[in-house]
VOVEX-663264 format. One record per residue (C-alpha): x, y, z. Coordinates in pm, whole numbers, plus 50000, padded with zeros to 5 digits. Each point is the difference from the previous one (the first is absolute). Example, Ala and Ser with C-alpha at 12.3 -4.5 7.8 and 13.67 -1.06 7.14 Angstrom:
512304955050780;501375034449934;
# end
This chain:
490804996146971;501015010649656;498304981049720;503274989649837;501064979450310;499774962449962;497294981350203;502414977650203;501505029650201;496545012750070;499054967150155;503124997450196;499575034450161;496384994050067;500744966850161;502695017450225;497545027250083;497384974550112;502704981950200;501095032550173;496285009450087;499204964150107;502954998650227;499105033550165;496444988650039;501134967350174;502345017650226;497655027550072;497524975250117;502434982450216;501405030950160;496915021650012;501915030849876;497875030849944;500425032649804;501285030450158;497545015250252;500195030650238;501484994450326;497464992150270;500064991050371;502944978250092;498784963750066;500414984750346;503474983049986;499704984250353;500884963650044;497074976649936;499274971950256;500214964649842;498594969550167;502604972250038;499464969650223;497245017850190;502255030350089;500005033149840;503395014349877;500915031049809;501445000449653;502825024449971;499205028049736;502855002249743;500905030949795;500764992149637;499795013549653;498984974949731;500974973050235;503445013750086;500185000250380;500965032850158;499664991950359;502705016550214;501225022149701;501095032950154;500645018149674;498864990549655;500205019149665;497324989949751;501045005549633;497104998649759;500054998249627;497455024749843;501134996649632;497594996349719;500244962150007;498605000750358;496745012749851;499394966149861;497834973950166;501184981750314;500034963349899;501264985450328;502844978049827;503095003849788;499784989849634;503624984750036;498634975450260;497374990149747;502774991949744;499305032449798;502775019649843;500375038250092;498345008849672;496984978450053;499765009750359;499885037649891;497454991349729;497774981650241;500155026650250;499095027449745;497184977849857;498694992850344;499935036950079;498135008349671;497364973250075;499755012750368;499395036049874;497414987849745;498254982650293;499865031750203;503184995150210;498914973650256;503554989950067;502585023550173;503085012849823;503374989250146;500375034950140;496574999950165;500794966650156;503245013450137;498435032750133;497244981350176;502474976050160;502475025450096;497395021450176;498614969050174;503414992650131;500775033650128;496844999850211;501094967350133;503525010650101;500435012750362;500555036950095;503645008650001;501054980049700;502125019849755;498944995649649;500885015049664;497824999949681;501475004349650;498134997349680;501935000149677;499505001849615;502355020149804;499875024550305;499954994250364;497275009950235;500774995450372;497815004550298;502965018450144;503735001549945;500584979950324;497934975150204;496975008950187;498844987950352;496504984849980;497365016750212;496195002949923;500685034249834;502934988449784;498044969049886;497155021849871;502535021649808;501794969549858;496804983849891;498925032049824;503475001149810;499754963749905;496385003949863;501065030049785;502564980649807;499114990049636;501954977549752;502485021349803;502784993549758;503194977949991;501524980750279;502915016850191;500394973550264;503705005650040;499815038250110;497144990950229;501914973150180;502935025250038;497725023950199;498924970650214;503604991550086;500705035350090;496964999150243;501994975250199;497424973150068;500954964850081;497244986749787;498545007749674;496794986849844;499985003549619;496694996549828;500344999249617;499744980449686;503745002549998;500295014149655;502855026050058;500475018949675;500945036150087;502995011650209;501454965650011;499224963349898;498994970950217;503614989450014;500885036050134;497394996650258;501504968350132;503555010849979;499265032250201;497974979150262;502864976150071;502185024250201;496985010350202;499174963450065;503514995650117;499445025750271;496994981050131;497105013549785;497084976049949;497935004549688;496554983149963;498425000749652;496394998549888;499824993549630;496755012749843;498244988149675;500544973249739;502805020949845;502205003650308;503684991949985;499754971750256;503624989349973;501285034150094;497505004450280;500964964850154;503735007049970;499775032350180;498054983450287;502084968150019;503345017750010;498925023750283;498174973250204;496555014049915;496944985149865;498745002149641;496254996549935;498185002249674;496445015649976;
# end
């Protein structure tokens, strides 16, 4: 910080940074989230017997992404933010839900990421958390499910221009594609969602901090989604990080009959 800055702003930013890191540490401890790791053997997803009243019953295995259930979904397009802000630390909560303004949320997210970097990066970034969860989800989804995967910053990177059918081979290729994505520039969420609409899926899962700032605003994102919602599209949203636009993500989900979660 420049020497001609006053002491009070310095204290404020430092406190916000500490809040961002503390929140991330608490949530990480609760959720057990890990940093990105190479894909290994797929874990056994078979039902686990549970003793109930002396009888053994099976617990149904559910497919989900960040808690959004995907059981029975025949086709899903995953739209993931890879903008520069997604390189910041994953805090597991929205600053807005803590009563923080957008400015304070952004400062806390940045400060928490700086402290995380100085500590050797023990906490995953928002993008790393999304990559890990998406790959886990693809391995849990049954063969024959049609999926699309779109990453966006100021450009769009898609697994394919149309949806893929999941097989053991296509999962491996999809995982390699997802692992190769790195955080980039600004947030062109509107063009990315347009591509998802063209793929024709009945369900979209949007993972982002919701900060649309290139190719259309958050208002544009909502306005273009509404005709698609009218035709029956469901949009589930996963808001990532302290600086997520929780109001926008929740509105998209609510109007389409989807679920909104914050991580």
